[in-house]
PDB file as gemmi writes it, atoms N, CA and C in Angstrom:
CRYST1    1.000    1.000    1.000  90.00  90.00  90.00 P 1                      
ATOM      1  N   MET A   1     100.037  85.734 122.810  1.00  0.00           N  
ATOM      2  CA  MET A   1     100.744  86.839 122.162  1.00  0.00           C  
ATOM      3  C   MET A   1     100.772  88.037 123.112  1.00  0.00           C  
ATOM      4  N   PRO A   2     101.908  88.672 123.239  1.00  0.00           N  
ATOM      5  CA  PRO A   2     102.024  89.837 124.117  1.00  0.00           C  
ATOM      6  C   PRO A   2     101.103  90.971 123.669  1.00  0.00           C  
ATOM      7  N   GLY A   3     100.740  91.818 124.610  1.00  0.00           N  
ATOM      8  CA  GLY A   3      99.880  92.948 124.298  1.00  0.00           C  
ATOM      9  C   GLY A   3     100.555  93.954 123.387  1.00  0.00           C  
ATOM     10  N   PRO A   4      99.755  94.883 122.838  1.00  0.00           N  
ATOM     11  CA  PRO A   4     100.293  95.862 121.900  1.00  0.00           C  
ATOM     12  C   PRO A   4     101.327  96.797 122.510  1.00  0.00           C  
ATOM     13  N   GLY A   5     101.355  96.932 123.825  1.00  0.00           N  
ATOM     14  CA  GLY A   5     102.326  97.810 124.465  1.00  0.00           C  
ATOM     15  C   GLY A   5     103.769  97.405 124.203  1.00  0.00           C  
ATOM     16  N   ARG A   6     103.976  96.132 123.941  1.00  0.00           N  
ATOM     17  CA  ARG A   6     105.328  95.638 123.660  1.00  0.00           C  
ATOM     18  C   ARG A   6     105.917  96.294 122.416  1.00  0.00           C  
ATOM     19  N   TRP A   7     105.083  96.667 121.483  1.00  0.00           N  
ATOM     20  CA  TRP A   7     105.550  97.200 120.200  1.00  0.00           C  
ATOM     21  C   TRP A   7     105.623  98.722 120.181  1.00  0.00           C  
ATOM     22  N   ARG A   8     105.078  99.373 121.188  1.00  0.00           N  
ATOM     23  CA  ARG A   8     105.033 100.844 121.218  1.00  0.00           C  
ATOM     24  C   ARG A   8     106.434 101.433 121.093  1.00  0.00           C  
ATOM     25  N   GLY A   9     106.579 102.376 120.147  1.00  0.00           N  
ATOM     26  CA  GLY A   9     107.841 103.067 119.959  1.00  0.00           C  
ATOM     27  C   GLY A   9     108.835 102.373 119.043  1.00  0.00           C  
ATOM     28  N   ARG A  10     108.566 101.143 118.678  1.00  0.00           N  
ATOM     29  CA  ARG A  10     109.473 100.441 117.764  1.00  0.00           C  
ATOM     30  C   ARG A  10     109.208 100.891 116.335  1.00  0.00           C  
ATOM     31  N   VAL A  11     110.127 100.567 115.440  1.00  0.00           N  
ATOM     32  CA  VAL A  11     110.019 100.986 114.040  1.00  0.00           C  
ATOM     33  C   VAL A  11     109.833  99.755 113.163  1.00  0.00           C  
ATOM     34  N   ALA A  12     108.903  99.855 112.206  1.00  0.00           N  
ATOM     35  CA  ALA A  12     108.666  98.767 111.255  1.00  0.00           C  
ATOM     36  C   ALA A  12     108.744  99.315 109.839  1.00  0.00           C  
ATOM     37  N   LEU A  13     109.305  98.531 108.950  1.00  0.00           N  
ATOM     38  CA  LEU A  13     109.332  98.851 107.526  1.00  0.00           C  
ATOM     39  C   LEU A  13     108.333  97.935 106.840  1.00  0.00           C  
ATOM     40  N   VAL A  14     107.337  98.533 106.172  1.00  0.00           N  
ATOM     41  CA  VAL A  14     106.304  97.755 105.499  1.00  0.00           C  
ATOM     42  C   VAL A  14     106.394  98.019 104.005  1.00  0.00           C  
ATOM     43  N   THR A  15     106.640  96.970 103.245  1.00  0.00           N  
ATOM     44  CA  THR A  15     106.645  97.103 101.792  1.00  0.00           C  
ATOM     45  C   THR A  15     105.228  96.884 101.281  1.00  0.00           C  
ATOM     46  N   GLY A  16     104.907  97.535 100.171  1.00  0.00           N  
ATOM     47  CA  GLY A  16     103.561  97.420  99.616  1.00  0.00           C  
ATOM     48  C   GLY A  16     102.525  98.105 100.490  1.00  0.00           C  
ATOM     49  N   ALA A  17     102.913  99.168 101.171  1.00  0.00           N  
ATOM     50  CA  ALA A  17     102.058  99.815 102.166  1.00  0.00           C  
ATOM     51  C   ALA A  17     100.946 100.673 101.576  1.00  0.00           C  
ATOM     52  N   SER A  18     100.881 100.800 100.266  1.00  0.00           N  
ATOM     53  CA  SER A  18      99.863 101.677  99.685  1.00  0.00           C  
ATOM     54  C   SER A  18      98.537 100.972  99.438  1.00  0.00           C  
ATOM     55  N   ALA A  19      98.494  99.635  99.524  1.00  0.00           N  
ATOM     56  CA  ALA A  19      97.246  98.923  99.232  1.00  0.00           C  
ATOM     57  C   ALA A  19      97.291  97.504  99.787  1.00  0.00           C  
ATOM     58  N   GLY A  20      96.135  96.902  99.869  1.00  0.00           N  
ATOM     59  CA  GLY A  20      96.026  95.486 100.204  1.00  0.00           C  
ATOM     60  C   GLY A  20      96.581  95.111 101.565  1.00  0.00           C  
ATOM     61  N   ILE A  21      97.243  93.955 101.600  1.00  0.00           N  
ATOM     62  CA  ILE A  21      97.769  93.427 102.854  1.00  0.00           C  
ATOM     63  C   ILE A  21      98.797  94.374 103.467  1.00  0.00           C  
ATOM     64  N   GLY A  22      99.654  94.956 102.642  1.00  0.00           N  
ATOM     65  CA  GLY A  22     100.660  95.880 103.159  1.00  0.00           C  
ATOM     66  C   GLY A  22     100.035  97.062 103.874  1.00  0.00           C  
ATOM     67  N   ALA A  23      98.969  97.622 103.300  1.00  0.00           N  
ATOM     68  CA  ALA A  23      98.280  98.751 103.928  1.00  0.00           C  
ATOM     69  C   ALA A  23      97.627  98.322 105.238  1.00  0.00           C  
ATOM     70  N   ALA A  24      97.012  97.150 105.244  1.00  0.00           N  
ATOM     71  CA  ALA A  24      96.362  96.650 106.458  1.00  0.00           C  
ATOM     72  C   ALA A  24      97.384  96.404 107.567  1.00  0.00           C  
ATOM     73  N   VAL A  25      98.521  95.843 107.207  1.00  0.00           N  
ATOM     74  CA  VAL A  25      99.581  95.601 108.190  1.00  0.00           C  
ATOM     75  C   VAL A  25     100.086  96.928 108.754  1.00  0.00           C  
ATOM     76  N   ALA A  26     100.294  97.905 107.885  1.00  0.00           N  
ATOM     77  CA  ALA A  26     100.775  99.217 108.332  1.00  0.00           C  
ATOM     78  C   ALA A  26      99.801  99.846 109.324  1.00  0.00           C  
ATOM     79  N   VAL A  27      98.513  99.767 109.031  1.00  0.00           N  
ATOM     80  CA  VAL A  27      97.496 100.338 109.923  1.00  0.00           C  
ATOM     81  C   VAL A  27      97.532  99.651 111.287  1.00  0.00           C  
ATOM     82  N   GLU A  28      97.593  98.338 111.300  1.00  0.00           N  
ATOM     83  CA  GLU A  28      97.603  97.609 112.569  1.00  0.00           C  
ATOM     84  C   GLU A  28      98.853  97.906 113.389  1.00  0.00           C  
ATOM     85  N   LEU A  29      99.985  98.042 112.706  1.00  0.00           N  
ATOM     86  CA  LEU A  29     101.212  98.357 113.431  1.00  0.00           C  
ATOM     87  C   LEU A  29     101.136  99.745 114.059  1.00  0.00           C  
ATOM     88  N   VAL A  30     100.551 100.702 113.343  1.00  0.00           N  
ATOM     89  CA  VAL A  30     100.362 102.050 113.900  1.00  0.00           C  
ATOM     90  C   VAL A  30      99.436 101.978 115.107  1.00  0.00           C  
ATOM     91  N   ARG A  31      98.390 101.180 115.007  1.00  0.00           N  
ATOM     92  CA  ARG A  31      97.465 101.027 116.140  1.00  0.00           C  
ATOM     93  C   ARG A  31      98.156 100.435 117.361  1.00  0.00           C  
ATOM     94  N   CYS A  32      99.182  99.642 117.132  1.00  0.00           N  
ATOM     95  CA  CYS A  32      99.964  99.056 118.237  1.00  0.00           C  
ATOM     96  C   CYS A  32     100.989 100.037 118.792  1.00  0.00           C  
ATOM     97  N   GLY A  33     101.055 101.235 118.205  1.00  0.00           N  
ATOM     98  CA  GLY A  33     101.966 102.255 118.705  1.00  0.00           C  
ATOM     99  C   GLY A  33     103.319 102.287 118.028  1.00  0.00           C  
ATOM    100  N   MET A  34     103.460 101.550 116.938  1.00  0.00           N  
ATOM    101  CA  MET A  34     104.742 101.523 116.236  1.00  0.00           C  
ATOM    102  C   MET A  34     104.875 102.705 115.290  1.00  0.00           C  
ATOM    103  N   LYS A  35     106.107 103.072 115.016  1.00  0.00           N  
ATOM    104  CA  LYS A  35     106.415 104.044 113.970  1.00  0.00           C  
ATOM    105  C   LYS A  35     106.588 103.231 112.694  1.00  0.00           C  
ATOM    106  N   VAL A  36     105.820 103.552 111.667  1.00  0.00           N  
ATOM    107  CA  VAL A  36     105.818 102.745 110.449  1.00  0.00           C  
ATOM    108  C   VAL A  36     106.398 103.531 109.290  1.00  0.00           C  
ATOM    109  N   VAL A  37     107.355 102.918 108.630  1.00  0.00           N  
ATOM    110  CA  VAL A  37     107.900 103.444 107.384  1.00  0.00           C  
ATOM    111  C   VAL A  37     107.296 102.590 106.284  1.00  0.00           C  
ATOM    112  N   GLY A  38     106.480 103.215 105.440  1.00  0.00           N  
ATOM    113  CA  GLY A  38     105.843 102.471 104.358  1.00  0.00           C  
ATOM    114  C   GLY A  38     106.497 102.782 103.032  1.00  0.00           C  
ATOM    115  N   CYS A  39     106.661 101.768 102.222  1.00  0.00           N  
ATOM    116  CA  CYS A  39     107.196 101.990 100.882  1.00  0.00           C  
ATOM    117  C   CYS A  39     106.318 101.245  99.881  1.00  0.00           C  
ATOM    118  N   ALA A  40     106.257 101.800  98.670  1.00  0.00           N  
ATOM    119  CA  ALA A  40     105.422 101.219  97.619  1.00  0.00           C  
ATOM    120  C   ALA A  40     105.914 101.705  96.267  1.00  0.00           C  
ATOM    121  N   ARG A  41     105.487 101.023  95.228  1.00  0.00           N  
ATOM    122  CA  ARG A  41     105.886 101.413  93.876  1.00  0.00           C  
ATOM    123  C   ARG A  41     105.105 102.630  93.385  1.00  0.00           C  
ATOM    124  N   ASP A  42     103.872 102.784  93.847  1.00  0.00           N  
ATOM    125  CA  ASP A  42     103.003 103.862  93.379  1.00  0.00           C  
ATOM    126  C   ASP A  42     103.102 105.055  94.336  1.00  0.00           C  
ATOM    127  N   VAL A  43     103.874 106.060  93.938  1.00  0.00           N  
ATOM    128  CA  VAL A  43     104.113 107.224  94.796  1.00  0.00           C  
ATOM    129  C   VAL A  43     102.809 107.946  95.125  1.00  0.00           C  
ATOM    130  N   GLY A  44     101.924 108.072  94.165  1.00  0.00           N  
ATOM    131  CA  GLY A  44     100.656 108.767  94.387  1.00  0.00           C  
ATOM    132  C   GLY A  44      99.822 108.113  95.474  1.00  0.00           C  
ATOM    133  N   ARG A  45      99.741 106.799  95.449  1.00  0.00           N  
ATOM    134  CA  ARG A  45      98.927 106.085  96.435  1.00  0.00           C  
ATOM    135  C   ARG A  45      99.546 106.146  97.828  1.00  0.00           C  
ATOM    136  N   ILE A  46     100.850 106.080  97.898  1.00  0.00           N  
ATOM    137  CA  ILE A  46     101.486 106.142  99.217  1.00  0.00           C  
ATOM    138  C   ILE A  46     101.357 107.552  99.802  1.00  0.00           C  
ATOM    139  N   GLN A  47     101.331 108.577  98.959  1.00  0.00           N  
ATOM    140  CA  GLN A  47     101.123 109.942  99.445  1.00  0.00           C  
ATOM    141  C   GLN A  47      99.714 110.104  99.993  1.00  0.00           C  
ATOM    142  N   VAL A  48      98.725 109.490  99.340  1.00  0.00           N  
ATOM    143  CA  VAL A  48      97.353 109.539  99.842  1.00  0.00           C  
ATOM    144  C   VAL A  48      97.288 108.875 101.213  1.00  0.00           C  
ATOM    145  N   CYS A  49      97.952 107.740 101.373  1.00  0.00           N  
ATOM    146  CA  CYS A  49      97.988 107.062 102.674  1.00  0.00           C  
ATOM    147  C   CYS A  49      98.600 107.963 103.736  1.00  0.00           C  
ATOM    148  N   SER A  50      99.636 108.675 103.381  1.00  0.00           N  
ATOM    149  CA  SER A  50     100.296 109.579 104.316  1.00  0.00           C  
ATOM    150  C   SER A  50      99.357 110.708 104.732  1.00  0.00           C  
ATOM    151  N   GLU A  51      98.598 111.249 103.783  1.00  0.00           N  
ATOM    152  CA  GLU A  51      97.659 112.322 104.091  1.00  0.00           C  
ATOM    153  C   GLU A  51      96.542 111.821 104.997  1.00  0.00           C  
ATOM    154  N   VAL A  52      96.068 110.611 104.770  1.00  0.00           N  
ATOM    155  CA  VAL A  52      95.035 110.034 105.625  1.00  0.00           C  
ATOM    156  C   VAL A  52      95.576 109.870 107.041  1.00  0.00           C  
ATOM    157  N   LYS A  53      96.826 109.436 107.164  1.00  0.00           N  
ATOM    158  CA  LYS A  53      97.451 109.269 108.476  1.00  0.00           C  
ATOM    159  C   LYS A  53      97.484 110.596 109.216  1.00  0.00           C  
ATOM    160  N   ILE A  54      97.858 111.655 108.532  1.00  0.00           N  
ATOM    161  CA  ILE A  54      97.936 112.976 109.164  1.00  0.00           C  
ATOM    162  C   ILE A  54      96.556 113.406 109.655  1.00  0.00           C  
ATOM    163  N   GLN A  55      95.520 113.203 108.834  1.00  0.00           N  
ATOM    164  CA  GLN A  55      94.159 113.565 109.237  1.00  0.00           C  
ATOM    165  C   GLN A  55      93.716 112.742 110.442  1.00  0.00           C  
ATOM    166  N   PHE A  56      94.052 111.459 110.448  1.00  0.00           N  
ATOM    167  CA  PHE A  56      93.698 110.581 111.565  1.00  0.00           C  
ATOM    168  C   PHE A  56      94.366 111.053 112.851  1.00  0.00           C  
ATOM    169  N   LEU A  57      95.653 111.355 112.780  1.00  0.00           N  
ATOM    170  CA  LEU A  57      96.378 111.776 113.973  1.00  0.00           C  
ATOM    171  C   LEU A  57      95.844 113.095 114.510  1.00  0.00           C  
ATOM    172  N   GLN A  58      95.392 113.992 113.644  1.00  0.00           N  
ATOM    173  CA  GLN A  58      94.840 115.266 114.096  1.00  0.00           C  
ATOM    174  C   GLN A  58      93.538 115.042 114.859  1.00  0.00           C  
ATOM    175  N   ARG A  59      92.752 114.042 114.449  1.00  0.00           N  
ATOM    176  CA  ARG A  59      91.503 113.749 115.155  1.00  0.00           C  
ATOM    177  C   ARG A  59      91.765 113.101 116.505  1.00  0.00           C  
ATOM    178  N   VAL A  60      92.832 112.326 116.594  1.00  0.00           N  
ATOM    179  CA  VAL A  60      93.122 111.599 117.825  1.00  0.00           C  
ATOM    180  C   VAL A  60      93.660 112.526 118.901  1.00  0.00           C  
ATOM    181  N   THR A  61      94.510 113.477 118.520  1.00  0.00           N  
ATOM    182  CA  THR A  61      95.139 114.339 119.524  1.00  0.00           C  
ATOM    183  C   THR A  61      94.250 115.484 119.937  1.00  0.00           C  
TER     184      THR A  61                                                      
END                                                                             
C-alpha cells in the first residue's frame, strides 16, 4: 500500500462520521493529510467532532 503522502491534500466524504467506524475512518484520513468532509444524522455529535478537530489542530501547529 502506498504511503500516506499519496493522499495528502485530497478530499474525502465520510458518512456516519460522528461515531463508530465512520469517526475512526475520518480520523485516519485526516492523519494521512486528507481534507475530510464528515456527515452524520446527529448534528450535535458531529459538531462535537468538529470542535475536537479544531482543538487538535491548534495543538499541532
